[in-house]
C-alpha positions as CSV (number, residue, x, y, z in Angstrom):
1,M,6.8,-32.9,-13.9
2,D,5.5,-29.5,-15.1
3,G,2.0,-28.1,-14.8
4,I,-0.8,-26.9,-12.6
5,L,-2.7,-28.8,-9.9
6,V,-5.9,-27.4,-8.3
7,V,-6.5,-28.7,-4.8
8,D,-9.7,-28.5,-2.8
9,K,-8.0,-27.3,0.5
10,P,-9.6,-28.7,3.7
11,K,-10.1,-26.7,6.8
12,G,-7.1,-26.8,9.2
13,P,-3.8,-26.9,7.4
14,T,-2.1,-23.8,6.1
15,S,-1.5,-23.3,2.4
16,R,2.2,-24.0,3.0
17,D,1.2,-27.3,4.7
18,I,-0.6,-28.3,1.5
19,V,2.4,-27.3,-0.7
20,N,4.6,-29.5,1.5
21,Q,2.3,-32.5,1.4
22,V,1.9,-32.3,-2.4
23,S,5.7,-31.8,-2.8
24,K,6.2,-35.1,-0.9
25,I,3.5,-37.0,-2.8
26,L,4.8,-35.9,-6.2
27,G,8.5,-36.2,-5.3
28,T,9.5,-32.7,-6.3
29,K,10.6,-29.6,-4.4
30,K,9.4,-27.3,-7.1
31,V,5.9,-26.7,-5.9
32,G,4.3,-23.3,-5.2
33,H,0.9,-21.8,-4.6
34,T,-0.8,-18.8,-6.2
35,G,-2.8,-17.3,-3.3
36,T,-2.9,-18.0,0.4
37,L,-6.0,-19.4,2.1
38,D,-6.3,-19.1,5.9
39,P,-6.3,-22.3,7.9
40,I,-10.0,-22.0,8.6
41,A,-10.8,-21.5,4.8
42,T,-11.4,-24.3,2.3
43,G,-11.6,-24.5,-1.5
44,V,-9.5,-23.7,-4.5
45,L,-5.8,-23.6,-4.0
46,V,-3.9,-23.4,-7.3
47,L,-0.5,-25.1,-7.1
48,T,2.3,-24.6,-9.6
49,I,4.5,-27.6,-10.3
50,G,8.0,-27.7,-11.9
51,K,8.2,-25.1,-14.7
52,G,4.6,-24.2,-13.7
53,T,6.2,-22.1,-11.0
54,K,7.1,-19.6,-13.8
55,L,3.4,-18.8,-14.1
56,T,2.9,-18.1,-10.4
57,E,2.8,-14.4,-10.7
58,M,0.4,-14.4,-13.7
59,L,-2.0,-16.8,-11.9
60,Q,-1.8,-14.8,-8.7
61,A,-3.3,-11.9,-10.5
62,S,-6.5,-13.7,-11.3
63,T,-9.9,-12.8,-9.8
64,K,-11.1,-14.9,-7.0
65,E,-14.7,-16.0,-6.0
66,Y,-15.7,-16.9,-2.5
67,I,-18.7,-18.0,-0.5
68,A,-18.3,-16.4,2.9
69,T,-20.3,-16.3,6.1
70,A,-20.1,-13.2,8.4
71,T,-21.2,-13.3,12.1
72,F,-22.4,-9.8,13.1
73,G,-22.2,-8.3,16.6
74,I,-18.8,-9.9,17.4
75,E,-15.3,-8.5,16.9
76,T,-12.0,-10.4,17.4
77,D,-8.4,-9.3,17.1
78,T,-7.9,-11.6,14.1
79,L,-11.3,-10.7,12.4
80,D,-12.3,-14.4,12.4
81,T,-13.3,-17.1,14.8
82,E,-9.7,-18.0,15.6
83,G,-9.1,-14.8,17.6
84,T,-9.8,-13.3,21.0
85,I,-13.1,-11.6,21.3
86,I,-12.6,-7.9,22.0
87,K,-16.2,-6.7,21.5
88,E,-19.8,-8.1,21.6
89,E,-23.0,-6.2,20.9
90,P,-26.6,-7.0,20.1
91,V,-27.5,-6.6,16.5
92,T,-30.7,-6.8,14.5
93,L,-30.4,-7.0,10.7
94,T,-32.8,-7.7,7.8
95,K,-32.1,-9.2,4.4
96,E,-32.6,-5.8,2.8
97,D,-30.0,-4.3,5.2
98,V,-27.3,-6.9,4.2
99,K,-28.2,-6.8,0.4
100,R,-27.9,-3.0,0.4
101,A,-24.6,-3.0,2.3
102,L,-23.2,-5.7,-0.1
103,K,-24.1,-3.6,-3.2
104,E,-22.5,-0.5,-1.6
105,M,-19.2,-2.5,-1.2
106,E,-19.0,-3.1,-5.0
107,G,-16.2,-1.1,-6.7
108,T,-12.6,-0.1,-5.9
109,Y,-11.5,1.1,-2.5
110,E,-8.5,1.3,-0.2
111,Q,-8.7,-1.7,2.2
112,E,-6.8,-1.8,5.4
113,V,-5.0,-5.2,5.8
114,P,-5.6,-7.2,9.0
115,I,-3.0,-7.0,11.8
116,Y,-2.9,-10.8,11.6
117,S,-1.5,-11.1,8.1
118,A,1.9,-11.7,6.4
119,I,2.3,-8.2,5.1
120,K,5.6,-6.7,6.3
121,V,6.0,-3.5,8.2
122,N,9.5,-2.4,9.3
123,G,10.9,-5.6,8.0
124,K,8.6,-7.8,10.1
125,K,5.4,-9.6,9.2
126,L,2.3,-8.0,10.8
127,Y,1.3,-11.2,12.6
128,E,4.8,-11.2,14.3
129,H,4.1,-7.7,15.6
130,A,0.7,-8.8,16.8
131,R,1.9,-11.9,18.6
132,K,4.4,-9.8,20.5
133,N,1.8,-7.2,21.3
134,E,3.8,-4.6,19.4
135,Q,1.8,-1.5,18.4
136,V,1.7,-0.7,14.6
137,E,0.8,2.9,14.3
138,K,-0.8,2.6,10.9
139,L,-1.8,-0.6,9.1
140,P,-1.0,-0.7,5.4
141,K,-3.8,-0.3,2.9
142,R,-4.2,-2.0,-0.5
143,T,-6.3,-0.9,-3.5
144,V,-8.7,-3.7,-4.1
145,T,-11.8,-4.2,-6.3
146,I,-15.0,-5.9,-5.4
147,Y,-16.4,-6.9,-8.8
148,E,-19.6,-8.7,-7.7
149,T,-21.6,-9.5,-4.6
150,E,-24.6,-11.8,-4.1
151,F,-26.6,-12.1,-0.9
152,L,-27.4,-15.8,-0.2
153,T,-28.9,-16.3,3.3
154,L,-29.4,-14.6,6.7
155,K,-30.1,-16.6,9.8
156,E,-30.2,-14.5,13.0
157,N,-26.8,-12.6,13.0
158,R,-25.1,-14.8,10.4
159,A,-25.1,-13.8,6.7
160,T,-23.8,-15.8,3.9
161,F,-22.9,-14.3,0.5
162,R,-20.9,-14.8,-2.7
163,V,-18.2,-12.3,-3.7
164,V,-15.8,-11.9,-6.6
165,V,-12.7,-9.9,-5.8
166,S,-9.3,-8.8,-7.1
167,K,-5.9,-10.1,-6.1
168,G,-4.9,-9.0,-2.6
169,T,-8.4,-8.7,-1.2
170,Y,-8.7,-9.9,2.4
171,I,-12.2,-11.3,3.0
172,R,-11.8,-10.8,6.7
173,S,-11.2,-7.1,6.1
174,F,-14.1,-7.0,3.6
175,I,-16.4,-8.4,6.3
176,R,-15.1,-5.8,8.8
177,D,-15.8,-3.0,6.3
178,L,-19.2,-4.5,5.4
179,A,-20.1,-4.4,9.1
180,E,-19.1,-0.8,9.3
181,K,-21.7,0.0,6.7
182,L,-24.3,-1.7,8.9
183,N,-23.1,0.3,12.0
184,T,-21.9,-2.8,13.8
185,V,-18.9,-5.2,14.0
186,A,-18.5,-8.7,12.5
187,I,-16.1,-11.6,12.0
188,M,-15.5,-14.1,9.3
189,S,-16.9,-17.4,10.5
190,D,-16.6,-19.5,7.3
191,L,-14.9,-19.1,4.0
192,R,-14.7,-21.2,0.8
193,R,-12.9,-20.2,-2.3
194,T,-15.1,-21.4,-5.2
195,K,-13.0,-20.1,-8.1
196,Q,-9.7,-18.6,-9.0
197,G,-9.3,-17.3,-12.5
198,T,-10.6,-20.1,-14.8
199,F,-10.2,-22.8,-12.1
200,P,-13.6,-23.7,-10.5
201,V,-13.8,-25.7,-7.3
202,E,-15.7,-28.4,-9.2
203,E,-12.5,-29.3,-11.0
204,S,-10.3,-29.4,-7.9
205,H,-8.9,-32.5,-6.2
206,P,-9.4,-33.4,-2.6
207,L,-6.0,-33.9,-0.9
208,E,-6.7,-37.6,-0.3
209,E,-7.1,-38.2,-4.0
210,I,-3.7,-36.8,-5.0
211,T,-1.2,-39.4,-6.1
212,K,2.2,-39.3,-7.8
213,D,0.5,-40.3,-11.1
214,I,-2.1,-37.5,-11.0
215,K,-2.6,-35.7,-14.3
216,L,-1.6,-32.0,-14.2
217,I,-3.1,-29.2,-16.2
218,S,-0.7,-28.3,-18.9
219,L,1.0,-24.9,-18.9
220,I,-0.6,-24.1,-22.2
221,D,-4.1,-24.8,-20.9
222,A,-3.4,-23.0,-17.6
223,V,-3.1,-19.5,-19.0
224,S,-6.0,-17.6,-20.7
225,I,-3.9,-15.6,-23.1
226,P,-3.4,-16.1,-26.9
227,K,-1.0,-18.9,-27.9
228,Q,1.2,-18.8,-31.0
229,E,3.2,-21.8,-32.4
230,T,6.7,-21.2,-33.7
231,T,9.4,-23.1,-35.5
232,G,12.7,-22.4,-37.3
233,E,14.6,-19.2,-36.8
234,I,11.9,-17.6,-34.6
235,L,12.0,-20.7,-32.3
236,F,15.7,-20.3,-31.9
237,K,15.5,-16.6,-31.1
238,I,12.7,-17.2,-28.6
239,K,14.6,-20.0,-26.8
240,N,17.4,-17.4,-26.4
241,G,15.1,-14.7,-25.1
242,A,15.7,-12.4,-28.0
243,V,13.8,-9.1,-28.5
244,L,11.8,-9.4,-31.7
245,E,9.8,-7.1,-34.1
246,F,6.1,-7.0,-33.1
247,T,4.6,-9.8,-35.3
248,Q,2.5,-11.7,-32.7
249,R,-1.3,-11.6,-32.8
250,A,-1.8,-9.8,-29.5
251,P,0.0,-7.6,-27.0
252,I,0.8,-10.6,-24.9
253,V,1.2,-14.1,-26.2
254,L,2.4,-17.5,-25.0
255,W,4.8,-18.9,-27.6
256,T,4.7,-22.7,-28.0
257,N,6.5,-25.5,-29.9
258,N,5.2,-29.0,-30.4
259,G,2.7,-28.6,-27.5
260,K,5.2,-27.2,-25.1
261,A,5.3,-23.8,-23.5
262,L,8.4,-21.7,-24.4
263,A,7.9,-18.1,-23.2
264,I,5.4,-15.3,-22.6
265,Y,6.2,-12.2,-24.7
266,E,4.6,-8.8,-24.4
267,Q,4.6,-5.8,-26.7
268,D,7.0,-2.9,-26.0
269,G,6.4,-0.3,-28.7
270,P,7.3,-1.8,-32.1
271,K,9.1,-4.7,-30.4
272,I,8.1,-7.7,-28.3
273,R,10.2,-8.7,-25.3
274,P,10.2,-11.8,-23.0
275,K,8.0,-11.3,-19.9
276,T,8.4,-14.9,-18.6
277,M,10.9,-17.5,-19.9
278,I,9.4,-21.0,-19.4
279,L,11.2,-23.3,-21.9
280,E,9.3,-26.5,-21.2
281,Q,11.2,-29.4,-22.6
282,E,9.9,-32.3,-24.7
283,S,9.2,-35.4,-22.6
284,Q,11.9,-38.1,-23.0
């Protein structure tokens, strides 16, 4: 069983919990995911099955769209509703304030990761430091891009908005930084991933609807790069991971044969080299 499965993650379980449940349902241990969602978050969780796990890195690099709600005037140690409140203050905001701050957030910047995250510092995940009350002198930063923001609603101190971001963006941190522009503090009180790459939430499957007979998205349909069919001598060379002269139609291509994914090749000067070997077999 090879392919991609898009799950509509419910609130509560971790992304790893969903992987384990789907692995049990499908009867395969080769299940991965392409972007963690916090337990309190819902929405698109793209799972890679079988040889689909070879595409995990490529799919992780996709842009992500979220609908998020920020509650202003409250700060917690986890930057969301799950943490301990460390600060509360009165706040008065207008729609214009929030719209302006959202627009100012668009672009590329260095985002400090949350202390409650899986990023490693000194060989240990940050949340492990946090749970042991160990001080981390300087939290790591990541270069992230906020491609698009859209104000949706404001009710008292709770603002809901849509945001499209690059790989590695923490929405909890985005909300913290958004609040700084408004001279206050805030936490993430709700989050729903509505799209990852080309996979919208409307095409995702609720966990209770997943069975061992569910139809997966094919590896060929899962990637949005040019495809090129091959036979004969070139087929033999690609199956063996050979370096070839640059003859493909684009700098990066998924080579196929009889509807099956073989390998992703990318240009390297006058040559093309394998980036990812897949070698999906014909169904017996």
